C-alpha positions in Angstrom: 0.0 0.0 0.0 1.4 3.4 -1.0 1.7 6.0 1.8 1.1 9.0 -0.6 -2.0 11.2 -0.1 -4.4 10.8 -3.0 -6.8 13.8 -3.0 -10.2 13.8 -4.9 -10.4 15.4 -8.3 -13.6 17.3 -7.8 -14.8 19.0 -11.0 -12.5 17.0 -13.2 -12.5 13.3 -12.6 -14.5 12.3 -9.6 -17.8 10.5 -8.8 -19.4 13.9 -8.8 -19.1 14.3 -12.6 -20.6 10.9 -13.6 -24.3 11.6 -13.6 -24.1 15.2 -14.9 -22.0 13.8 -17.8 -24.7 11.2 -18.4 -27.4 13.8 -18.6 -25.2 15.8 -20.9 -24.8 12.7 -23.1 -28.6 12.3 -23.1 -28.9 15.8 -24.4 -30.3 17.5 -21.3 -29.6 21.3 -21.7 -27.3 22.9 -19.2 -25.6 19.6 -18.1 -21.9 19.5 -18.6 -20.5 16.2 -20.1 -17.1 16.4 -18.3 -16.2 12.8 -19.2 -17.1 13.2 -22.9 -19.5 10.2 -22.7 -21.0 9.2 -26.0 -24.5 10.4 -27.1 -27.1 7.7 -26.5 -30.8 7.4 -26.0 -30.4 5.4 -22.8 -27.9 5.0 -20.0 -27.5 2.4 -17.3 -25.2 3.3 -14.5 -24.1 0.6 -12.1 -22.3 1.2 -8.8 -20.5 -1.8 -7.3 -19.8 -1.0 -3.6 -16.2 -1.5 -2.8 -14.9 -1.9 -6.4 -11.6 -0.1 -6.4 -9.6 0.6 -9.5 -6.4 -1.0 -8.1 -8.3 -4.1 -6.9 -9.9 -4.5 -10.3 -6.6 -4.1 -12.1 -5.0 -6.7 -9.8 -7.7 -9.4 -10.6 -8.2 -9.6 -14.4 -8.7 -13.4 -14.3 -11.6 -13.0 -11.9 -13.2 -10.1 -13.9 -12.5 -10.7 -17.5 -15.5 -8.8 -18.8 -15.0 -5.8 -16.6 -11.3 -5.8 -17.6 -12.4 -5.8 -21.3 -14.4 -2.5 -21.0 -13.0 0.9 -21.9 -11.9 2.3 -18.5 -10.0 4.8 -16.6 -9.5 5.6 -12.9 -11.4 8.5 -11.3 -11.5 9.4 -7.6 -14.0 8.8 -4.8 -14.7 11.5 -2.2 -13.1 12.4 1.1 -13.7 10.4 3.1 -13.7 7.4 0.7 -16.8 5.9 2.2 -20.2 4.8 0.9 -22.5 7.5 2.4 -20.3 10.3 1.2 -19.5 8.9 -2.2 -23.1 7.9 -3.0 -24.3 11.4 -2.1 -21.7 13.0 -4.3 -22.6 10.7 -7.1 -26.3 11.2 -6.7 -26.2 15.0 -6.3 -23.2 15.8 -8.5 -21.8 17.8 -5.6 -18.6 17.6 -3.5 -19.1 16.7 0.2 -18.6 20.2 1.4 -21.7 21.2 -0.6 -24.0 18.3 0.3 -22.8 17.9 3.9 -22.7 14.1 4.2 -19.1 14.2 5.3 -18.5 10.7 6.6 -19.8 7.5 8.0 -20.3 9.3 11.3 -20.1 13.0 12.1 -21.0 15.2 15.0 -24.6 16.4 15.0 -24.3 20.2 14.6 -24.8 21.9 18.0 -24.7 18.6 19.9 -22.2 16.2 21.5 -23.3 13.0 19.8 -22.7 11.3 16.5 -24.9 11.0 13.4 -24.6 7.8 11.4 -25.2 8.7 7.7 -25.2 5.2 6.4 -27.9 4.0 8.8 -29.4 7.5 9.1 -29.4 7.3 12.9 -30.8 9.3 14.6 -33.6 10.0 12.2 -32.8 13.6 11.2 -34.9 15.2 8.5 -33.2 14.3 5.2 -34.5 17.5 3.5 -33.0 19.7 6.2 -29.7 17.8 6.5 -29.1 17.7 2.8 -31.5 20.1 0.9 -29.9 20.0 -2.5 -31.8 18.2 -5.3 -30.4 15.0 -6.8 -29.3 14.6 -10.4 -32.2 12.2 -10.7 -34.5 15.0 -9.8 -33.0 17.1 -12.6 -33.3 14.1 -15.0 -37.0 13.8 -14.2 -37.6 17.5 -14.7 -35.9 17.3 -18.1 -38.3 14.5 -19.2 -35.8 11.7 -18.9 -37.4 8.4 -17.9 -35.5 7.6 -14.7 -35.4 4.5 -12.5 -33.4 3.9 -9.3 -32.9 0.2 -8.6 -31.9 -1.0 -5.2 -32.6 -3.5 -2.4 -36.1 -3.0 -1.0 -34.7 -2.3 2.5 -33.1 0.9 1.1 -36.3 2.4 -0.4 -37.2 4.6 2.5 -33.8 5.2 4.0 -32.6 8.7 4.7 -29.5 8.1 2.6 -31.6 7.2 -0.4 -33.7 10.3 0.2 -30.7 12.7 0.1 -28.5 10.9 -2.4 -30.6 8.9 -4.8 -34.0 10.7 -4.7 -35.9 9.6 -7.8 -38.4 6.9 -8.9 -37.3 3.8 -6.9 -37.9 0.2 -7.8 -36.9 -2.7 -5.5 -34.6 -5.2 -7.1 -33.0 -7.5 -4.5 -31.2 -10.1 -6.7 -28.9 -9.9 -9.7 -31.6 -11.4 -11.9 -34.1 -8.9 -10.7 -31.7 -6.0 -11.4 -31.0 -7.2 -14.9 -34.6 -7.7 -15.7 -35.7 -4.4 -14.2 -32.9 -2.4 -15.9 -33.7 -3.9 -19.3 -37.4 -3.2 -18.9 -36.7 0.4 -17.8 -34.5 1.2 -20.9 -36.6 -0.8 -23.4 -37.3 1.7 -26.2 -40.5 -0.2 -27.1 -42.0 1.0 -23.8 -42.6 4.3 -25.4 -42.3 6.3 -22.2 -39.7 8.9 -23.2 -37.1 9.6 -25.8 -34.3 9.1 -23.3 -33.8 6.9 -20.2 -31.6 6.7 -17.2 -31.3 3.6 -14.9 -29.2 3.5 -11.8 -28.4 0.2 -10.0 -26.4 -0.6 -6.9 -24.9 -3.7 -5.4 -23.3 -4.1 -2.0 -22.2 -7.7 -1.8 -18.6 -7.1 -2.8 -18.1 -4.5 -0.1 -19.7 -6.8 2.5 -17.5 -9.7 1.5 -14.4 -7.5 1.7 -15.3 -6.2 5.1 -15.9 -9.7 6.5 -13.2 -11.7 4.8 -10.8 -9.1 3.4 -10.2 -8.0 -0.1 -7.2 -10.4 -0.4 -9.4 -13.4 0.5 -10.7 -16.2 -1.8 -14.2 -15.2 -0.9 -13.6 -11.7 -2.2 -12.1 -13.0 -5.5 -15.1 -15.4 -6.0 -17.5 -12.5 -5.3 -15.7 -10.4 -7.9 -16.2 -13.2 -10.4 -20.0 -13.2 -9.6 -20.1 -9.4 -10.0 -18.3 -9.7 -13.4 -20.9 -12.3 -14.6 -23.7 -10.0 -13.5 -22.3 -7.1 -15.4 -21.8 -9.2 -18.5 -25.3 -10.5 -18.3 -26.6 -7.0 -18.0 -24.5 -5.7 -20.9 -25.7 -8.6 -23.1 -29.3 -7.9 -22.2 -29.5 -4.1 -22.6 -30.9 -2.7 -25.8 -28.2 -1.7 -28.3 -29.1 2.0 -28.0 -28.1 1.9 -24.3 -24.7 2.8 -22.9 -23.5 1.0 -19.8 -21.4 2.7 -17.2 -19.9 0.8 -14.2 -18.1 2.4 -11.3 -17.4 1.9 -7.5 -17.9 4.2 -4.5 -14.4 3.4 -3.0 -11.7 0.8 -2.9 -10.6 -1.2 0.1 -7.5 -2.3 2.1 -6.9 -5.1 4.5 -5.4 -4.0 7.8 -3.9 -6.7 10.1 -4.7 -6.7 13.8 -1.1 -5.8 14.8 -1.3 -2.6 12.7 -4.4 -1.3 14.4 -4.4 1.3 17.2 -7.0 1.2 19.9 -7.7 4.8 20.7 -9.5 3.8 23.9 -6.2 2.6 25.3 -4.2 5.7 24.2 -4.4 8.7 26.5 -2.2 10.6 24.1 -5.0 10.3 21.5 -7.7 11.2 23.9 -6.3 14.3 25.6 -8.3 17.3 24.6 -10.8 15.2 22.6 -14.5 15.5 23.3 -15.8 13.1 20.5 -14.4 10.7 17.9 -16.3 10.2 14.7 -15.7 9.0 11.2 -14.4 5.4 10.9 -11.2 3.5 11.4 -9.5 4.7 8.3 -10.8 8.3 8.6 -11.3 9.9 12.0 -13.2 13.2 12.6 -11.6 14.3 15.9 -13.7 16.9 17.8 -11.8 18.9 20.4 -12.3 20.9 23.5 -12.0 24.7 23.2 -8.4 25.7 22.7 -7.1 22.2 22.3 -7.1 21.7 18.6 -3.4 22.5 17.9 -2.3 20.1 20.7 -4.6 17.4 19.6 -3.3 17.6 16.0 0.3 17.5 17.2 -0.4 14.4 19.3 -2.2 12.6 16.5 0.7 13.4 14.1 3.2 12.1 16.6 1.4 8.8 17.0 0.5 8.2 13.3 3.5 9.7 11.6 3.6 9.2 7.8 0.9 6.5 8.0 -1.8 9.2 8.1 -2.5 12.7 6.8 -3.5 14.7 10.0 -4.9 18.2 9.4 -6.8 20.7 11.4 -10.2 21.4 9.7 -9.1 24.7 8.0 -6.0 23.0 6.5 -8.0 20.1 5.1 -10.6 22.4 3.6 -7.9 24.6 2.1 -6.2 21.6 0.5 -9.5 20.6 -1.1 -10.4 17.4 0.8 -14.1 18.2 0.8 -14.5 20.8 -2.0 -16.1 24.2 -1.3 -18.2 24.3 1.9 -21.8 25.4 2.0 -22.7 27.5 5.1 -23.1 25.4 8.2 -21.4 22.2 6.8 -18.0 23.0 8.2 -18.9 22.3 11.8 -19.7 18.7 10.8 -16.0 18.2 10.0 -13.7 17.3 12.9 -11.6 20.1 14.4 -8.8 17.7 13.5 -9.1 15.1 10.7 -6.9 12.0 10.4 -7.0 10.2 7.0 -5.0 7.0 6.9 -2.7 6.4 3.9 -0.4 3.7 5.3 -0.9 0.3 6.8 -2.9 1.3 9.9 -6.3 2.1 11.4 -7.5 3.8 14.5 -10.2 1.9 16.2 -12.5 3.2 19.0 -14.1 0.0 20.5 -16.2 1.9 23.1 -18.0 3.7 20.2 -17.6 1.4 17.3 -17.4 -2.2 18.7 -17.7 -3.9 15.3 -14.6 -2.3 13.7 -12.2 -4.8 15.2 -14.1 -7.6 13.4 -13.8 -6.0 10.0 -10.8 -7.2 7.9 -11.2 -4.9 5.0 -11.5 -1.2 5.6 -11.8 2.0 3.7 -12.3 5.8 4.2 -8.7 6.9 3.9 -6.7 8.8 1.3 -4.6 6.0 -0.2 -4.8 5.3 -3.9 -6.2 1.8 -3.1 -9.2 3.5 -1.4 -9.6 6.6 -3.5 -9.3 5.3 -7.0 -12.4 3.8 -8.5 -13.1 2.7 -12.1 -15.1 4.5 -14.7 -15.9 1.7 -17.2 -18.0 2.2 -20.3 -19.6 0.0 -22.9 -21.1 2.2 -25.6 -23.6 1.1 -28.3 
């Protein structure tokens, strides 16, 4: 694993630019096709949770079809985690604009954490993230739009803020292929252009439980590859297929993990720890920020990029900030880039059981594929 900091390419080559580029390719006025996607009457965009560019490139035998597609690496968000990346993809906005700034962040004005993936506590989605989704813009422009996902996600807060649009439950690979094909079928006569979005979480789940270096992960990648090949074969010839991921993943051995509960030097001056094991939002007591940042830098060294909030914002970690979103970011932020993780068992007891992790600023986590099969 490289220890270099890999920052997001907002506005140029990140997840934020995919759906606006699709709308531009579909001919929607005012949408900028940054990626130069080909003109088509239909688009099917598939997100494979946990599909990193480096992981895909390392396993061509397990994913021959994906490896055969035209592709390039683009970047996920900061942090490189599902809630943040999916909201950026769905809204076309960098995290600083939409405000979903990590797996867990401090509730503004409070002293407790908000879990954006589970949407707990049940904050009002329209208040927490008021910006419209790209799917809303597609519908307004007359594009026949379908969001495919597991039924359990239909009414989730994250779906509401990131993927707001006509939702259809599709729990299995077969259901997703059939539903996607039906949605873009030109014989349906619903509209002159169509957009279908589909999401799968099984690869990410397998990596967390068994590690992305495991046999289970490789077999699951093979299943994903077959799913995408089936989908590509079944889509009408007028439809362009786009496949991407929301982040990559790294395996961190137990002896390289730091237990923050057992480290007074990481707790001094700290009032709350958020984020996740590869990306920590560190909220500090008044006047303690500089000392906390120094302590975290001393402990983590070159295995992490440790910044005070203002430094991270100035370096472009989150993109431009909308008013009020800045206080959701830690007073100090620690993004792992090397072979380490900072666990907080008292707050996140499941972290120690996860083999594969993500959230940091390493290339393995930040780079995701943009794969295209055009008509």
